[in-house]
Every structure is written in C-alpha cells, then in structure tokens.
N, CA, C, O and CB atoms as a CASP TS submission, in Angstrom:
PFRMAT TS
TARGET T0000
AUTHOR 0000-0000-0000
METHOD Language model
MODEL 1
PARENT N/A
ATOM      1  N   MET     1    -106.448  51.413 -67.639  1.00  0.00           N
ATOM      2  CA  MET     1    -105.985  50.909 -68.981  1.00  0.00           C
ATOM      3  C   MET     1    -106.912  49.625 -69.342  1.00  0.00           C
ATOM      4  O   MET     1    -107.408  48.817 -68.556  1.00  0.00           O
ATOM      5  CB  MET     1    -104.322  50.494 -68.929  1.00  0.00           C
ATOM      6  N   LYS     2    -106.999  49.669 -70.696  1.00  0.00           N
ATOM      7  CA  LYS     2    -107.817  48.721 -71.327  1.00  0.00           C
ATOM      8  C   LYS     2    -107.182  47.182 -71.285  1.00  0.00           C
ATOM      9  O   LYS     2    -105.955  47.080 -71.299  1.00  0.00           O
ATOM     10  CB  LYS     2    -108.036  49.228 -72.793  1.00  0.00           C
ATOM     11  N   SER     3    -107.827  46.244 -71.245  1.00  0.00           N
ATOM     12  CA  SER     3    -107.087  45.019 -71.196  1.00  0.00           C
ATOM     13  C   SER     3    -106.324  44.721 -72.664  1.00  0.00           C
ATOM     14  O   SER     3    -106.562  45.446 -73.629  1.00  0.00           O
ATOM     15  CB  SER     3    -108.135  43.831 -70.791  1.00  0.00           C
ATOM     16  N   ILE     4    -105.460  43.679 -72.746  1.00  0.00           N
ATOM     17  CA  ILE     4    -104.721  43.411 -73.907  1.00  0.00           C
ATOM     18  C   ILE     4    -105.676  43.030 -75.038  1.00  0.00           C
ATOM     19  O   ILE     4    -105.654  43.579 -76.139  1.00  0.00           O
ATOM     20  CB  ILE     4    -103.703  42.332 -73.642  1.00  0.00           C
ATOM     21  N   ASP     5    -106.479  42.095 -74.705  1.00  0.00           N
ATOM     22  CA  ASP     5    -107.427  41.585 -75.736  1.00  0.00           C
ATOM     23  C   ASP     5    -108.366  42.660 -76.141  1.00  0.00           C
ATOM     24  O   ASP     5    -108.843  42.551 -77.271  1.00  0.00           O
ATOM     25  CB  ASP     5    -108.224  40.374 -75.230  1.00  0.00           C
ATOM     26  N   THR     6    -108.715  43.674 -75.423  1.00  0.00           N
ATOM     27  CA  THR     6    -109.487  44.704 -76.034  1.00  0.00           C
ATOM     28  C   THR     6    -108.685  45.683 -76.841  1.00  0.00           C
ATOM     29  O   THR     6    -109.189  46.326 -77.762  1.00  0.00           O
ATOM     30  CB  THR     6    -110.225  45.408 -75.023  1.00  0.00           C
ATOM     31  N   LEU     7    -107.369  45.791 -76.462  1.00  0.00           N
ATOM     32  CA  LEU     7    -106.523  46.747 -77.178  1.00  0.00           C
ATOM     33  C   LEU     7    -106.365  46.079 -78.639  1.00  0.00           C
ATOM     34  O   LEU     7    -106.455  46.749 -79.668  1.00  0.00           O
ATOM     35  CB  LEU     7    -105.036  46.996 -76.378  1.00  0.00           C
ATOM     36  N   ARG     8    -106.121  44.699 -78.624  1.00  0.00           N
ATOM     37  CA  ARG     8    -105.919  44.082 -79.893  1.00  0.00           C
ATOM     38  C   ARG     8    -107.106  44.064 -80.896  1.00  0.00           C
ATOM     39  O   ARG     8    -106.934  44.195 -82.108  1.00  0.00           O
ATOM     40  CB  ARG     8    -105.510  42.746 -79.642  1.00  0.00           C
ATOM     41  N   LYS     9    -108.304  43.896 -80.322  1.00  0.00           N
ATOM     42  CA  LYS     9    -109.671  44.101 -81.067  1.00  0.00           C
ATOM     43  C   LYS     9    -109.730  45.480 -81.611  1.00  0.00           C
ATOM     44  O   LYS     9    -110.100  45.685 -82.768  1.00  0.00           O
ATOM     45  CB  LYS     9    -110.948  43.878 -80.105  1.00  0.00           C
ATOM     46  N   GLU    10    -109.348  46.501 -80.742  1.00  0.00           N
ATOM     47  CA  GLU    10    -109.398  47.778 -81.128  1.00  0.00           C
ATOM     48  C   GLU    10    -108.458  48.246 -82.223  1.00  0.00           C
ATOM     49  O   GLU    10    -108.724  49.145 -83.020  1.00  0.00           O
ATOM     50  CB  GLU    10    -109.225  48.494 -80.042  1.00  0.00           C
ATOM     51  N   ILE    11    -107.304  47.527 -82.183  1.00  0.00           N
ATOM     52  CA  ILE    11    -106.224  47.772 -83.130  1.00  0.00           C
ATOM     53  C   ILE    11    -106.730  47.186 -84.573  1.00  0.00           C
ATOM     54  O   ILE    11    -106.516  47.812 -85.611  1.00  0.00           O
ATOM     55  CB  ILE    11    -104.806  47.041 -82.591  1.00  0.00           C
ATOM     56  N   ALA    12    -107.344  46.065 -84.554  1.00  0.00           N
ATOM     57  CA  ALA    12    -107.592  45.329 -85.823  1.00  0.00           C
ATOM     58  C   ALA    12    -108.767  46.231 -86.351  1.00  0.00           C
ATOM     59  O   ALA    12    -108.769  46.464 -87.560  1.00  0.00           O
ATOM     60  CB  ALA    12    -107.991  43.631 -85.624  1.00  0.00           C
ATOM     61  N   LYS    13    -109.704  46.729 -85.621  1.00  0.00           N
ATOM     62  CA  LYS    13    -110.763  47.661 -86.273  1.00  0.00           C
ATOM     63  C   LYS    13    -110.182  48.919 -86.845  1.00  0.00           C
ATOM     64  O   LYS    13    -110.570  49.382 -87.918  1.00  0.00           O
ATOM     65  CB  LYS    13    -111.844  48.084 -85.242  1.00  0.00           C
ATOM     66  N   THR    14    -109.341  49.407 -86.183  1.00  0.00           N
ATOM     67  CA  THR    14    -108.708  50.693 -86.431  1.00  0.00           C
ATOM     68  C   THR    14    -107.916  50.589 -87.647  1.00  0.00           C
ATOM     69  O   THR    14    -107.994  51.469 -88.504  1.00  0.00           O
ATOM     70  CB  THR    14    -107.850  51.147 -85.283  1.00  0.00           C
ATOM     71  N   GLU    15    -106.990  49.351 -87.816  1.00  0.00           N
ATOM     72  CA  GLU    15    -106.333  49.014 -88.984  1.00  0.00           C
ATOM     73  C   GLU    15    -107.305  48.805 -90.303  1.00  0.00           C
ATOM     74  O   GLU    15    -106.940  49.219 -91.404  1.00  0.00           O
ATOM     75  CB  GLU    15    -105.551  47.768 -88.663  1.00  0.00           C
ATOM     76  N   GLU    16    -108.380  48.235 -90.144  1.00  0.00           N
ATOM     77  CA  GLU    16    -109.476  48.375 -91.245  1.00  0.00           C
ATOM     78  C   GLU    16    -110.133  49.622 -91.531  1.00  0.00           C
ATOM     79  O   GLU    16    -110.501  49.911 -92.670  1.00  0.00           O
ATOM     80  CB  GLU    16    -110.520  47.542 -90.974  1.00  0.00           C
ATOM     81  N   VAL    17    -110.296  50.400 -90.494  1.00  0.00           N
ATOM     82  CA  VAL    17    -110.873  51.796 -90.806  1.00  0.00           C
ATOM     83  C   VAL    17    -109.654  52.535 -91.692  1.00  0.00           C
ATOM     84  O   VAL    17    -109.946  53.289 -92.620  1.00  0.00           O
ATOM     85  CB  VAL    17    -111.274  52.709 -89.264  1.00  0.00           C
ATOM     86  N   LEU    18    -108.336  52.267 -91.344  1.00  0.00           N
ATOM     87  CA  LEU    18    -107.390  52.991 -91.981  1.00  0.00           C
ATOM     88  C   LEU    18    -107.145  52.509 -93.327  1.00  0.00           C
ATOM     89  O   LEU    18    -106.758  53.306 -94.181  1.00  0.00           O
ATOM     90  CB  LEU    18    -106.238  53.013 -91.247  1.00  0.00           C
ATOM     91  N   ARG    19    -107.338  51.240 -93.613  1.00  0.00           N
ATOM     92  CA  ARG    19    -107.245  50.576 -94.980  1.00  0.00           C
ATOM     93  C   ARG    19    -108.390  51.336 -95.951  1.00  0.00           C
ATOM     94  O   ARG    19    -108.144  51.882 -97.027  1.00  0.00           O
ATOM     95  CB  ARG    19    -107.553  48.823 -94.829  1.00  0.00           C
ATOM     96  N   GLU    20    -109.626  51.238 -95.339  1.00  0.00           N
ATOM     97  CA  GLU    20    -110.718  51.921 -96.057  1.00  0.00           C
ATOM     98  C   GLU    20    -110.316  53.341 -96.424  1.00  0.00           C
ATOM     99  O   GLU    20    -110.440  53.806 -97.557  1.00  0.00           O
ATOM    100  CB  GLU    20    -112.005  51.944 -95.203  1.00  0.00           C
ATOM    101  N   SER    21    -109.841  53.968 -95.413  1.00  0.00           N
ATOM    102  CA  SER    21    -109.841  55.432 -95.446  1.00  0.00           C
ATOM    103  C   SER    21    -108.647  55.821 -96.717  1.00  0.00           C
ATOM    104  O   SER    21    -108.736  56.731 -97.541  1.00  0.00           O
ATOM    105  CB  SER    21    -109.409  56.076 -93.758  1.00  0.00           C
ATOM    106  N   ILE    22    -107.642  54.909 -96.577  1.00  0.00           N
ATOM    107  CA  ILE    22    -106.467  55.128 -97.573  1.00  0.00           C
ATOM    108  C   ILE    22    -107.148  54.929 -98.879  1.00  0.00           C
ATOM    109  O   ILE    22    -106.995  55.785 -99.750  1.00  0.00           O
ATOM    110  CB  ILE    22    -105.149  54.071 -97.382  1.00  0.00           C
ATOM    111  N   GLU    23    -107.896  53.867 -99.103  1.00  0.00           N
ATOM    112  CA  GLU    23    -108.715  53.507-100.418  1.00  0.00           C
ATOM    113  C   GLU    23    -109.493  54.727-100.926  1.00  0.00           C
ATOM    114  O   GLU    23    -109.405  55.158-102.076  1.00  0.00           O
ATOM    115  CB  GLU    23    -109.802  52.289-100.145  1.00  0.00           C
ATOM    116  N   ASN    24    -110.342  55.293 -99.861  1.00  0.00           N
ATOM    117  CA  ASN    24    -111.064  56.387-100.114  1.00  0.00           C
ATOM    118  C   ASN    24    -110.255  57.618-100.667  1.00  0.00           C
ATOM    119  O   ASN    24    -110.647  58.325-101.595  1.00  0.00           O
ATOM    120  CB  ASN    24    -111.741  56.695 -98.925  1.00  0.00           C
ATOM    121  N   LEU    25    -109.091  57.781 -99.989  1.00  0.00           N
ATOM    122  CA  LEU    25    -108.376  58.929-100.189  1.00  0.00           C
ATOM    123  C   LEU    25    -107.715  58.841-101.679  1.00  0.00           C
ATOM    124  O   LEU    25    -107.487  59.830-102.376  1.00  0.00           O
ATOM    125  CB  LEU    25    -107.320  59.085 -99.019  1.00  0.00           C
ATOM    126  N   LYS    26    -107.447  57.491-102.048  1.00  0.00           N
ATOM    127  CA  LYS    26    -106.889  57.350-103.459  1.00  0.00           C
ATOM    128  C   LYS    26    -107.972  57.693-104.506  1.00  0.00           C
ATOM    129  O   LYS    26    -107.614  58.208-105.565  1.00  0.00           O
ATOM    130  CB  LYS    26    -106.354  55.854-103.718  1.00  0.00           C
ATOM    131  N   ILE    27    -109.259  57.439-104.271  1.00  0.00           N
ATOM    132  CA  ILE    27    -110.267  57.695-105.045  1.00  0.00           C
ATOM    133  C   ILE    27    -110.577  59.236-104.990  1.00  0.00           C
ATOM    134  O   ILE    27    -110.821  59.835-106.037  1.00  0.00           O
ATOM    135  CB  ILE    27    -111.376  56.836-104.655  1.00  0.00           C
ATOM    136  N   ASN    28    -110.570  59.788-103.953  1.00  0.00           N
ATOM    137  CA  ASN    28    -110.721  61.428-103.660  1.00  0.00           C
ATOM    138  C   ASN    28    -109.565  62.001-103.077  1.00  0.00           C
ATOM    139  O   ASN    28    -109.636  62.341-101.896  1.00  0.00           O
ATOM    140  CB  ASN    28    -111.890  61.802-102.653  1.00  0.00           C
ATOM    141  N   PRO    29    -108.488  62.169-103.721  1.00  0.00           N
ATOM    142  CA  PRO    29    -107.123  62.826-103.450  1.00  0.00           C
ATOM    143  C   PRO    29    -107.286  64.146-102.842  1.00  0.00           C
ATOM    144  O   PRO    29    -106.518  64.481-101.941  1.00  0.00           O
ATOM    145  CB  PRO    29    -106.284  62.996-104.737  1.00  0.00           C
ATOM    146  N   ASP    30    -108.321  65.019-103.296  1.00  0.00           N
ATOM    147  CA  ASP    30    -108.305  66.282-102.780  1.00  0.00           C
ATOM    148  C   ASP    30    -109.490  66.588-101.689  1.00  0.00           C
ATOM    149  O   ASP    30    -109.824  67.707-101.300  1.00  0.00           O
ATOM    150  CB  ASP    30    -108.366  67.201-103.952  1.00  0.00           C
ATOM    151  N   ASP    31    -109.957  65.534-101.351  1.00  0.00           N
ATOM    152  CA  ASP    31    -111.103  65.367-100.168  1.00  0.00           C
ATOM    153  C   ASP    31    -110.394  65.776 -98.824  1.00  0.00           C
ATOM    154  O   ASP    31    -109.676  64.941 -98.275  1.00  0.00           O
ATOM    155  CB  ASP    31    -111.724  63.663-100.018  1.00  0.00           C
ATOM    156  N   TYR    32    -110.545  66.895 -98.326  1.00  0.00           N
ATOM    157  CA  TYR    32    -109.989  67.194 -96.921  1.00  0.00           C
ATOM    158  C   TYR    32    -110.454  66.144 -95.896  1.00  0.00           C
ATOM    159  O   TYR    32    -109.630  65.755 -95.069  1.00  0.00           O
ATOM    160  CB  TYR    32    -110.459  68.643 -96.418  1.00  0.00           C
ATOM    161  N   SER    33    -111.788  65.622 -95.882  1.00  0.00           N
ATOM    162  CA  SER    33    -112.210  64.894 -94.850  1.00  0.00           C
ATOM    163  C   SER    33    -111.611  63.620 -95.091  1.00  0.00           C
ATOM    164  O   SER    33    -111.404  62.882 -94.127  1.00  0.00           O
ATOM    165  CB  SER    33    -113.642  64.869 -94.702  1.00  0.00           C
ATOM    166  N   ALA    34    -111.306  63.263 -96.240  1.00  0.00           N
ATOM    167  CA  ALA    34    -110.507  61.870 -96.507  1.00  0.00           C
ATOM    168  C   ALA    34    -109.090  61.880 -96.076  1.00  0.00           C
ATOM    169  O   ALA    34    -108.503  60.865 -95.701  1.00  0.00           O
ATOM    170  CB  ALA    34    -110.470  61.495 -98.048  1.00  0.00           C
ATOM    171  N   LYS    35    -108.549  63.084 -96.141  1.00  0.00           N
ATOM    172  CA  LYS    35    -107.113  63.246 -95.612  1.00  0.00           C
ATOM    173  C   LYS    35    -107.107  63.223 -94.199  1.00  0.00           C
ATOM    174  O   LYS    35    -106.228  62.607 -93.596  1.00  0.00           O
ATOM    175  CB  LYS    35    -106.440  64.532 -96.056  1.00  0.00           C
ATOM    176  N   LEU    36    -108.087  63.891 -93.564  1.00  0.00           N
ATOM    177  CA  LEU    36    -108.229  63.990 -92.133  1.00  0.00           C
ATOM    178  C   LEU    36    -108.526  62.599 -91.551  1.00  0.00           C
ATOM    179  O   LEU    36    -107.975  62.319 -90.486  1.00  0.00           O
ATOM    180  CB  LEU    36    -109.341  64.997 -91.767  1.00  0.00           C
ATOM    181  N   LEU    37    -109.295  61.742 -92.101  1.00  0.00           N
ATOM    182  CA  LEU    37    -109.616  60.643 -91.570  1.00  0.00           C
ATOM    183  C   LEU    37    -108.317  59.688 -91.623  1.00  0.00           C
ATOM    184  O   LEU    37    -108.146  58.859 -90.729  1.00  0.00           O
ATOM    185  CB  LEU    37    -110.831  60.144 -92.249  1.00  0.00           C
ATOM    186  N   VAL    38    -107.475  59.811 -92.611  1.00  0.00           N
ATOM    187  CA  VAL    38    -106.424  58.881 -92.736  1.00  0.00           C
ATOM    188  C   VAL    38    -105.383  59.504 -91.747  1.00  0.00           C
ATOM    189  O   VAL    38    -104.641  58.696 -91.189  1.00  0.00           O
ATOM    190  CB  VAL    38    -105.900  58.697 -94.288  1.00  0.00           C
ATOM    191  N   LEU    39    -105.234  60.775 -91.467  1.00  0.00           N
ATOM    192  CA  LEU    39    -104.438  61.169 -90.487  1.00  0.00           C
ATOM    193  C   LEU    39    -104.744  60.819 -89.073  1.00  0.00           C
ATOM    194  O   LEU    39    -103.882  60.348 -88.332  1.00  0.00           O
ATOM    195  CB  LEU    39    -104.345  62.410 -90.603  1.00  0.00           C
ATOM    196  N   SER    40    -106.067  61.067 -88.666  1.00  0.00           N
ATOM    197  CA  SER    40    -106.545  60.649 -87.166  1.00  0.00           C
ATOM    198  C   SER    40    -106.542  59.116 -87.120  1.00  0.00           C
ATOM    199  O   SER    40    -106.279  58.545 -86.062  1.00  0.00           O
ATOM    200  CB  SER    40    -108.146  61.225 -86.765  1.00  0.00           C
ATOM    201  N   SER    41    -106.826  58.438 -88.234  1.00  0.00           N
ATOM    202  CA  SER    41    -106.609  57.040 -88.041  1.00  0.00           C
ATOM    203  C   SER    41    -105.166  56.447 -87.712  1.00  0.00           C
ATOM    204  O   SER    41    -104.958  55.542 -86.903  1.00  0.00           O
ATOM    205  CB  SER    41    -107.065  56.446 -89.210  1.00  0.00           C
ATOM    206  N   GLU    42    -104.377  56.989 -88.336  1.00  0.00           N
ATOM    207  CA  GLU    42    -102.914  56.817 -88.265  1.00  0.00           C
ATOM    208  C   GLU    42    -102.399  57.043 -86.757  1.00  0.00           C
ATOM    209  O   GLU    42    -101.640  56.279 -86.161  1.00  0.00           O
ATOM    210  CB  GLU    42    -102.200  57.860 -89.284  1.00  0.00           C
ATOM    211  N   ASN    43    -102.965  58.265 -86.235  1.00  0.00           N
ATOM    212  CA  ASN    43    -102.653  58.707 -85.067  1.00  0.00           C
ATOM    213  C   ASN    43    -103.214  57.868 -83.928  1.00  0.00           C
ATOM    214  O   ASN    43    -102.569  57.539 -82.933  1.00  0.00           O
ATOM    215  CB  ASN    43    -103.036  60.002 -85.012  1.00  0.00           C
ATOM    216  N   TYR    44    -104.488  57.555 -84.180  1.00  0.00           N
ATOM    217  CA  TYR    44    -105.130  56.733 -83.096  1.00  0.00           C
ATOM    218  C   TYR    44    -104.579  55.196 -83.146  1.00  0.00           C
ATOM    219  O   TYR    44    -104.451  54.539 -82.113  1.00  0.00           O
ATOM    220  CB  TYR    44    -106.787  56.768 -83.294  1.00  0.00           C
ATOM    221  N   LEU    45    -104.313  54.760 -84.242  1.00  0.00           N
ATOM    222  CA  LEU    45    -103.666  53.463 -84.284  1.00  0.00           C
ATOM    223  C   LEU    45    -102.240  53.342 -83.584  1.00  0.00           C
ATOM    224  O   LEU    45    -101.848  52.322 -83.016  1.00  0.00           O
ATOM    225  CB  LEU    45    -103.537  53.090 -85.717  1.00  0.00           C
ATOM    226  N   GLY    46    -101.465  54.617 -83.716  1.00  0.00           N
ATOM    227  CA  GLY    46    -100.193  54.633 -83.047  1.00  0.00           C
ATOM    228  C   GLY    46    -100.435  54.833 -81.681  1.00  0.00           C
ATOM    229  O   GLY    46     -99.551  54.341 -80.980  1.00  0.00           O
ATOM    230  N   ASP    47    -101.369  55.408 -81.049  1.00  0.00           N
ATOM    231  CA  ASP    47    -101.681  55.566 -79.639  1.00  0.00           C
ATOM    232  C   ASP    47    -102.107  54.156 -79.117  1.00  0.00           C
ATOM    233  O   ASP    47    -101.657  53.747 -78.046  1.00  0.00           O
ATOM    234  CB  ASP    47    -102.834  56.674 -79.417  1.00  0.00           C
ATOM    235  N   LEU    48    -102.936  53.441 -79.834  1.00  0.00           N
ATOM    236  CA  LEU    48    -103.211  52.223 -79.513  1.00  0.00           C
ATOM    237  C   LEU    48    -102.119  51.166 -79.325  1.00  0.00           C
ATOM    238  O   LEU    48    -102.117  50.388 -78.372  1.00  0.00           O
ATOM    239  CB  LEU    48    -104.023  51.868 -80.377  1.00  0.00           C
ATOM    240  N   LEU    49    -101.123  51.183 -80.361  1.00  0.00           N
ATOM    241  CA  LEU    49    -100.105  50.402 -80.354  1.00  0.00           C
ATOM    242  C   LEU    49     -99.140  50.780 -79.029  1.00  0.00           C
ATOM    243  O   LEU    49     -98.677  49.930 -78.268  1.00  0.00           O
ATOM    244  CB  LEU    49     -99.444  50.536 -81.732  1.00  0.00           C
ATOM    245  N   ARG    50     -98.946  52.130 -78.917  1.00  0.00           N
ATOM    246  CA  ARG    50     -98.218  52.379 -77.638  1.00  0.00           C
ATOM    247  C   ARG    50     -98.892  51.955 -76.424  1.00  0.00           C
ATOM    248  O   ARG    50     -98.133  51.520 -75.557  1.00  0.00           O
ATOM    249  CB  ARG    50     -97.933  53.766 -77.485  1.00  0.00           C
ATOM    250  N   GLU    51    -100.119  51.974 -76.151  1.00  0.00           N
ATOM    251  CA  GLU    51    -100.732  51.512 -75.088  1.00  0.00           C
ATOM    252  C   GLU    51    -100.571  49.888 -75.026  1.00  0.00           C
ATOM    253  O   GLU    51    -100.253  49.395 -73.944  1.00  0.00           O
ATOM    254  CB  GLU    51    -102.158  52.006 -75.142  1.00  0.00           C
ATOM    255  N   LEU    52    -100.777  49.065 -76.128  1.00  0.00           N
ATOM    256  CA  LEU    52    -100.538  47.802 -76.063  1.00  0.00           C
ATOM    257  C   LEU    52     -99.138  47.478 -75.559  1.00  0.00           C
ATOM    258  O   LEU    52     -98.946  46.659 -74.659  1.00  0.00           O
ATOM    259  CB  LEU    52    -100.800  47.277 -77.285  1.00  0.00           C
ATOM    260  N   ASP    53     -98.190  48.136 -76.159  1.00  0.00           N
ATOM    261  CA  ASP    53     -96.831  47.899 -75.742  1.00  0.00           C
ATOM    262  C   ASP    53     -96.574  48.077 -74.175  1.00  0.00           C
ATOM    263  O   ASP    53     -95.829  47.338 -73.531  1.00  0.00           O
ATOM    264  CB  ASP    53     -95.938  48.846 -76.530  1.00  0.00           C
ATOM    265  N   LEU    54     -97.232  49.070 -73.688  1.00  0.00           N
ATOM    266  CA  LEU    54     -97.149  49.381 -72.238  1.00  0.00           C
ATOM    267  C   LEU    54     -97.818  48.333 -71.398  1.00  0.00           C
ATOM    268  O   LEU    54     -97.353  47.931 -70.332  1.00  0.00           O
ATOM    269  CB  LEU    54     -97.778  50.731 -71.940  1.00  0.00           C
ATOM    270  N   ALA    55     -99.041  47.874 -71.989  1.00  0.00           N
ATOM    271  CA  ALA    55     -99.723  46.775 -71.317  1.00  0.00           C
ATOM    272  C   ALA    55     -98.883  45.370 -71.408  1.00  0.00           C
ATOM    273  O   ALA    55     -98.850  44.644 -70.414  1.00  0.00           O
ATOM    274  CB  ALA    55    -101.175  46.618 -71.983  1.00  0.00           C
ATOM    275  N   LEU    56     -98.268  45.031 -72.502  1.00  0.00           N
ATOM    276  CA  LEU    56     -97.657  43.845 -72.508  1.00  0.00           C
ATOM    277  C   LEU    56     -96.349  43.997 -71.703  1.00  0.00           C
ATOM    278  O   LEU    56     -95.959  42.982 -71.125  1.00  0.00           O
ATOM    279  CB  LEU    56     -97.461  43.379 -73.904  1.00  0.00           C
ATOM    280  N   LEU    57     -95.653  45.070 -71.592  1.00  0.00           N
ATOM    281  CA  LEU    57     -94.598  45.405 -70.665  1.00  0.00           C
ATOM    282  C   LEU    57     -94.774  45.149 -69.290  1.00  0.00           C
ATOM    283  O   LEU    57     -93.958  44.535 -68.603  1.00  0.00           O
ATOM    284  CB  LEU    57     -94.310  46.675 -70.759  1.00  0.00           C
ATOM    285  N   LYS    58     -96.058  45.717 -68.807  1.00  0.00           N
ATOM    286  CA  LYS    58     -96.448  45.634 -67.451  1.00  0.00           C
ATOM    287  C   LYS    58     -96.818  44.180 -67.173  1.00  0.00           C
ATOM    288  O   LYS    58     -96.495  43.672 -66.099  1.00  0.00           O
ATOM    289  CB  LYS    58     -97.606  46.603 -67.143  1.00  0.00           C
ATOM    290  N   GLU    59     -97.400  43.578 -67.984  1.00  0.00           N
ATOM    291  CA  GLU    59     -97.812  42.119 -67.798  1.00  0.00           C
ATOM    292  C   GLU    59     -96.541  41.239 -67.788  1.00  0.00           C
ATOM    293  O   GLU    59     -96.518  40.255 -67.049  1.00  0.00           O
ATOM    294  CB  GLU    59     -98.819  41.625 -68.991  1.00  0.00           C
ATOM    295  N   SER    60     -95.526  41.530 -68.538  1.00  0.00           N
ATOM    296  CA  SER    60     -94.170  40.858 -68.437  1.00  0.00           C
ATOM    297  C   SER    60     -93.458  41.093 -67.086  1.00  0.00           C
ATOM    298  O   SER    60     -92.738  40.206 -66.627  1.00  0.00           O
ATOM    299  CB  SER    60     -93.242  41.375 -69.574  1.00  0.00           C
ATOM    300  N   HIS    61     -93.625  42.173 -66.485  1.00  0.00           N
ATOM    301  CA  HIS    61     -92.918  42.421 -65.304  1.00  0.00           C
ATOM    302  C   HIS    61     -93.773  42.073 -63.994  1.00  0.00           C
ATOM    303  O   HIS    61     -93.231  41.944 -62.896  1.00  0.00           O
ATOM    304  CB  HIS    61     -92.482  43.879 -65.322  1.00  0.00           C
ATOM    305  N   HIS    62     -95.160  41.930 -64.196  1.00  0.00           N
ATOM    306  CA  HIS    62     -95.999  41.745 -63.239  1.00  0.00           C
ATOM    307  C   HIS    62     -96.846  40.591 -63.517  1.00  0.00           C
ATOM    308  O   HIS    62     -98.034  40.902 -63.437  1.00  0.00           O
ATOM    309  CB  HIS    62     -96.690  42.873 -63.018  1.00  0.00           C
ATOM    310  N   PRO    63     -96.648  39.358 -63.819  1.00  0.00           N
ATOM    311  CA  PRO    63     -97.599  38.308 -64.223  1.00  0.00           C
ATOM    312  C   PRO    63     -98.747  38.285 -63.293  1.00  0.00           C
ATOM    313  O   PRO    63     -98.696  38.618 -62.109  1.00  0.00           O
ATOM    314  CB  PRO    63     -96.944  36.938 -64.265  1.00  0.00           C
ATOM    315  N   SER    64     -99.753  37.876 -63.912  1.00  0.00           N
ATOM    316  CA  SER    64    -101.115  37.784 -63.226  1.00  0.00           C
ATOM    317  C   SER    64    -101.090  36.456 -62.335  1.00  0.00           C
ATOM    318  O   SER    64    -100.270  35.556 -62.514  1.00  0.00           O
ATOM    319  CB  SER    64    -102.385  37.734 -64.374  1.00  0.00           C
ATOM    320  N   ASP    65    -101.974  36.441 -61.463  1.00  0.00           N
ATOM    321  CA  ASP    65    -102.141  35.411 -60.542  1.00  0.00           C
ATOM    322  C   ASP    65    -102.239  34.033 -61.206  1.00  0.00           C
ATOM    323  O   ASP    65    -101.843  33.017 -60.633  1.00  0.00           O
ATOM    324  CB  ASP    65    -103.321  35.689 -59.734  1.00  0.00           C
ATOM    325  N   LYS    66    -102.756  34.030 -62.381  1.00  0.00           N
ATOM    326  CA  LYS    66    -102.958  32.812 -63.074  1.00  0.00           C
ATOM    327  C   LYS    66    -101.786  31.872 -63.303  1.00  0.00           C
ATOM    328  O   LYS    66    -101.861  30.649 -63.422  1.00  0.00           O
ATOM    329  CB  LYS    66    -103.489  33.127 -64.286  1.00  0.00           C
ATOM    330  N   ASN    67    -100.533  32.732 -63.354  1.00  0.00           N
ATOM    331  CA  ASN    67     -99.308  32.096 -63.535  1.00  0.00           C
ATOM    332  C   ASN    67     -98.633  31.728 -62.137  1.00  0.00           C
ATOM    333  O   ASN    67     -97.496  31.260 -62.089  1.00  0.00           O
ATOM    334  CB  ASN    67     -98.421  33.004 -64.381  1.00  0.00           C
ATOM    335  N   ASP    68     -99.346  31.950 -61.091  1.00  0.00           N
ATOM    336  CA  ASP    68     -98.829  31.714 -59.757  1.00  0.00           C
ATOM    337  C   ASP    68     -99.254  30.532 -59.186  1.00  0.00           C
ATOM    338  O   ASP    68    -100.425  30.416 -58.824  1.00  0.00           O
ATOM    339  CB  ASP    68     -99.146  32.721 -58.892  1.00  0.00           C
ATOM    340  N   PHE    69     -98.299  29.470 -59.034  1.00  0.00           N
ATOM    341  CA  PHE    69     -98.760  28.016 -58.714  1.00  0.00           C
ATOM    342  C   PHE    69     -98.537  27.879 -57.317  1.00  0.00           C
ATOM    343  O   PHE    69     -98.467  26.732 -56.875  1.00  0.00           O
ATOM    344  CB  PHE    69     -97.985  26.846 -59.513  1.00  0.00           C
ATOM    345  N   SER    70     -98.418  28.794 -56.580  1.00  0.00           N
ATOM    346  CA  SER    70     -98.228  28.777 -55.033  1.00  0.00           C
ATOM    347  C   SER    70     -99.712  28.435 -54.441  1.00  0.00           C
ATOM    348  O   SER    70    -100.752  28.852 -54.950  1.00  0.00           O
ATOM    349  CB  SER    70     -97.621  30.356 -54.422  1.00  0.00           C
ATOM    350  N   GLU    71     -99.645  27.696 -53.409  1.00  0.00           N
ATOM    351  CA  GLU    71    -101.020  27.440 -52.679  1.00  0.00           C
ATOM    352  C   GLU    71    -101.273  28.349 -51.492  1.00  0.00           C
ATOM    353  O   GLU    71    -102.313  28.243 -50.843  1.00  0.00           O
ATOM    354  CB  GLU    71    -101.101  25.958 -52.140  1.00  0.00           C
TER
END
C-alpha cells in the first residue's frame, strides 16, 4: 500500500488532471477521448480516495512507533 503522503500527492495531481479534462470536454463536448479521460480520471480519483480512507483507518487503529513513548 502507498504511504498517506504519496496518496495525497497523487490525489492532488489527479484532481488537477480531472479539472483540465473537464475544461477540455467543455470545449470539445463530442470528443470521445475527452469523455474517456474525464471518466477514467474520476474512477482513478475514486480509487485513490478509497485507498487513502483505508490507509487512514489502518493508521488510526495501528499507530506507528513514533507515537509510542515506551522505552
């Protein structure tokens, strides 16, 4: 599984691609490639968000050693 920071960076990049794809689709509404890019970007973003949710859930149930103050 990817790290939380890596997922957040990838989500930000994918959100930017999605914004640009939507703008391109507005300009070219009949372009099949533009439609496909929007759909695939939305799906990939959804996958990344689910993966981030899982990573955050695992982290909250299994805190890393950095929070362990035992000696």
